[in-house]
C-alpha positions as CSV (number, residue, x, y, z in Angstrom):
1,M,221.3,77.2,-30.7
2,H,223.6,80.1,-30.7
3,K,222.3,83.5,-29.5
4,I,223.4,86.5,-31.4
5,L,223.1,90.1,-30.2
6,I,222.7,92.8,-32.9
7,V,223.6,96.3,-31.7
8,E,222.6,98.6,-34.6
9,D,220.7,101.9,-34.5
10,E,219.3,101.6,-38.1
11,R,216.3,99.4,-37.4
12,D,215.9,98.3,-41.1
13,I,219.5,97.0,-41.1
14,A,219.0,95.3,-37.7
15,D,215.8,93.7,-38.9
16,L,217.4,92.5,-42.2
17,I,220.3,91.0,-40.3
18,G,218.0,89.4,-37.7
19,F,215.7,88.0,-40.4
20,N,218.5,86.3,-42.2
21,L,220.1,84.9,-39.0
22,E,216.8,83.5,-37.8
23,R,216.3,81.7,-41.1
24,Q,219.6,80.0,-40.4
25,G,218.4,78.8,-37.0
26,Y,220.1,81.5,-34.8
27,E,218.3,83.1,-31.8
28,V,218.5,86.9,-32.3
29,I,218.2,89.7,-29.8
30,K,218.6,93.4,-30.7
31,A,219.5,96.7,-29.2
32,Y,219.4,100.1,-30.9
33,D,221.9,102.2,-29.0
34,G,225.2,101.8,-27.2
35,L,224.0,102.0,-23.7
36,S,221.2,99.5,-24.1
37,G,223.5,97.3,-26.2
38,T,225.9,97.1,-23.2
39,D,223.1,96.3,-20.8
40,V,221.6,93.6,-23.0
41,A,225.0,92.0,-23.6
42,L,225.7,91.9,-19.8
43,R,222.3,90.5,-19.1
44,E,221.9,88.0,-22.0
45,R,225.5,86.8,-22.4
46,P,225.1,86.1,-26.2
47,D,227.4,83.8,-28.1
48,L,228.4,86.6,-30.5
49,I,227.8,90.3,-30.9
50,V,227.3,92.2,-34.2
51,L,228.2,95.7,-33.2
52,D,227.8,98.9,-35.3
53,L,230.4,101.5,-34.5
54,M,228.3,104.6,-35.1
55,L,225.8,104.4,-32.3
56,P,223.9,107.0,-30.2
57,G,224.5,107.2,-26.5
58,R,227.8,105.3,-26.6
59,D,229.7,104.5,-29.7
60,G,230.7,101.0,-30.7
61,Y,234.3,101.4,-29.5
62,G,232.9,102.5,-26.1
63,V,230.6,99.5,-26.0
64,F,233.4,97.1,-27.0
65,K,235.8,98.4,-24.3
66,E,233.1,98.2,-21.6
67,L,232.4,94.6,-22.5
68,R,236.0,93.6,-22.7
69,R,236.5,95.0,-19.2
70,D,233.7,92.9,-17.7
71,A,234.6,89.3,-17.0
72,R,231.1,88.2,-17.9
73,T,231.5,89.4,-21.5
74,A,235.2,89.7,-22.0
75,Q,235.4,86.5,-24.2
76,I,232.3,87.0,-26.3
77,P,233.4,87.4,-30.0
78,V,232.5,90.6,-31.7
79,I,232.0,91.5,-35.4
80,M,232.2,95.3,-35.9
81,L,230.1,97.1,-38.6
82,T,230.9,100.5,-40.0
83,A,230.0,102.7,-42.9
84,R,233.7,103.9,-43.0
85,A,235.6,102.0,-45.7
86,Q,239.1,103.3,-45.0
87,T,241.6,100.6,-44.5
88,E,243.0,102.3,-41.3
89,D,239.5,102.2,-39.7
90,R,239.3,98.4,-40.4
91,I,242.7,97.9,-38.9
92,Q,241.8,100.0,-35.9
93,G,238.8,97.8,-35.2
94,L,240.7,94.6,-35.6
95,E,243.7,95.8,-33.5
96,A,241.3,96.8,-30.8
97,G,240.6,93.1,-30.5
98,A,237.5,92.6,-32.6
99,D,237.1,89.2,-34.1
100,D,236.1,90.5,-37.5
101,Y,235.1,93.8,-39.2
102,L,232.7,94.4,-42.0
103,T,232.1,97.6,-44.0
104,K,228.6,98.8,-45.1
105,P,227.0,98.1,-47.4
106,F,227.4,94.4,-47.2
107,S,225.4,91.4,-48.2
108,P,223.6,89.3,-45.5
109,K,225.3,86.3,-47.0
110,E,228.8,87.8,-46.4
111,L,227.9,88.6,-42.8
112,L,226.5,85.1,-42.3
113,L,229.8,83.6,-43.6
114,R,231.8,85.8,-41.2
115,I,229.5,84.8,-38.2
116,N,229.8,81.1,-39.1
117,A,233.6,81.4,-39.3
118,V,234.0,83.1,-36.0
119,L,231.6,80.7,-34.2
120,K,233.4,77.8,-35.7
121,R,236.8,78.8,-34.3
122,V,235.2,79.6,-30.9
123,D,233.3,76.3,-30.7
124,G,236.2,74.2,-31.9
125,P,235.8,70.5,-32.9
126,P,233.4,68.3,-30.8
127,G,234.9,66.1,-28.2
128,T,238.1,68.0,-27.8
129,V,240.3,67.6,-24.8
130,D,243.1,69.6,-23.1
131,F,246.3,70.1,-25.0
132,S,249.6,71.0,-23.4
133,F,252.8,72.3,-24.9
134,G,255.7,73.2,-22.6
135,P,254.4,75.8,-20.1
136,F,251.1,76.2,-22.0
137,R,247.9,74.4,-21.4
138,F,244.7,74.8,-23.5
139,D,241.2,73.8,-22.4
140,K,239.6,73.6,-25.9
141,N,236.1,73.1,-24.6
142,S,236.0,76.3,-22.4
143,L,238.7,78.3,-24.4
144,K,240.6,78.7,-21.1
145,F,244.4,79.1,-21.3
146,Y,246.9,78.4,-18.6
147,L,250.6,79.5,-18.4
148,D,252.6,77.6,-15.8
149,G,249.3,76.6,-14.2
150,E,248.0,80.1,-13.9
151,P,245.0,81.3,-16.0
152,V,245.7,84.0,-18.7
153,D,242.9,85.8,-20.5
154,L,243.1,85.3,-24.2
155,T,240.5,86.3,-26.8
156,A,239.0,83.6,-29.0
157,T,241.3,84.7,-31.8
158,E,244.4,84.8,-29.7
159,F,243.5,81.3,-28.3
160,K,243.1,79.8,-31.8
161,L,246.3,81.4,-33.1
162,L,248.5,80.2,-30.2
163,L,246.9,76.7,-30.1
164,Y,247.4,76.3,-33.9
165,L,251.0,77.2,-33.6
166,C,251.6,75.0,-30.5
167,E,249.9,72.0,-32.1
168,R,252.6,72.3,-34.8
169,G,255.3,73.0,-32.3
170,G,258.7,74.0,-33.7
171,K,257.5,74.1,-37.3
172,P,257.1,77.5,-39.2
173,Q,253.6,78.3,-40.3
174,D,252.9,80.3,-43.3
175,R,251.1,83.7,-42.8
176,N,248.4,82.9,-45.4
177,E,247.7,79.5,-43.8
178,L,247.4,81.1,-40.4
179,L,244.9,83.7,-41.8
180,R,242.9,81.1,-43.6
181,T,242.8,78.8,-40.6
182,V,242.0,81.4,-37.9
183,W,240.0,84.1,-39.9
184,G,238.7,81.8,-42.7
185,Y,240.2,84.0,-45.4
186,S,243.3,86.0,-46.2
187,D,243.5,89.7,-47.2
188,E,245.7,92.7,-46.7
189,V,243.9,94.1,-43.7
190,H,244.0,90.7,-41.8
191,S,247.6,90.1,-42.8
192,R,248.6,93.4,-41.2
193,T,246.6,92.8,-38.1
194,L,248.1,89.3,-37.7
195,D,251.3,90.9,-36.6
196,T,249.4,93.0,-34.0
197,H,247.7,89.9,-32.6
198,M,251.1,88.1,-32.3
199,K,252.6,91.1,-30.5
200,R,249.7,91.1,-28.1
201,L,250.2,87.4,-27.5
202,R,253.8,87.8,-26.7
203,Q,253.0,90.5,-24.2
204,K,250.4,88.3,-22.5
205,L,252.9,85.4,-22.3
206,G,255.3,87.6,-20.4
207,G,258.7,85.8,-19.9
208,H,257.6,83.0,-22.3
209,G,256.8,85.5,-25.1
210,G,260.1,84.7,-26.7
211,L,258.8,81.2,-27.6
212,V,256.6,82.9,-30.3
213,E,259.1,83.5,-33.1
214,T,258.9,85.4,-36.4
215,V,260.2,83.5,-39.3
216,R,261.2,86.1,-41.9
217,G,259.6,85.6,-45.3
218,V,257.4,82.7,-43.9
219,G,255.3,83.5,-40.9
220,Y,255.5,82.3,-37.2
221,L,256.3,79.4,-35.0
222,V,256.2,78.5,-31.4
223,A,259.6,77.2,-30.4
224,L,260.0,73.9,-28.5
225,P,260.7,74.7,-24.9
226,T,264.2,73.8,-23.7
227,A,265.1,72.4,-20.4
228,G,266.9,74.7,-17.9
């Protein structure tokens, strides 16, 4: 059973979300301000966090940054909630590293679909094994990534993106297909933030970042490593 933490100061919204998640078999825990949300996340280690941005005590971005800095919670997927509908706010949330972003008001069904999509890409298919491609090694069960044998911290989204490209090594992958596979759907906001995720991946790969290539008019590929 997956454990989900809801950090939301509007108790009626938190209760509505919690009720619908529990009906689907999820274990739900709640916090109603940013400081307690941080403490609960560190203590409970949930499988996913639904995080409102407009929180008392410490806002959602502050909570998110604190959790990403701590090794115990750095890999926990986060879905951000906000009442601000501007596209730039959504892009800011996704570019900060959130796994998804939902604007209020939203239907419980829509949030549930987003949660299921995020957990699906985090869990991966059952019985998976390690996969290697050139200097990259992926432990699909633990979502750990190694570069030339050394561990590199990737978010669940970054891990899924790079793994998907490497499993199709050398073949260009269409942007929309990447979006549907990794996020579960394709829209303008996620299309724009895809480029930011790829930029961040290249930075984390250091000297091997050049293996991640942009294919103009198509999408991306990971080039086959060459000897020497």
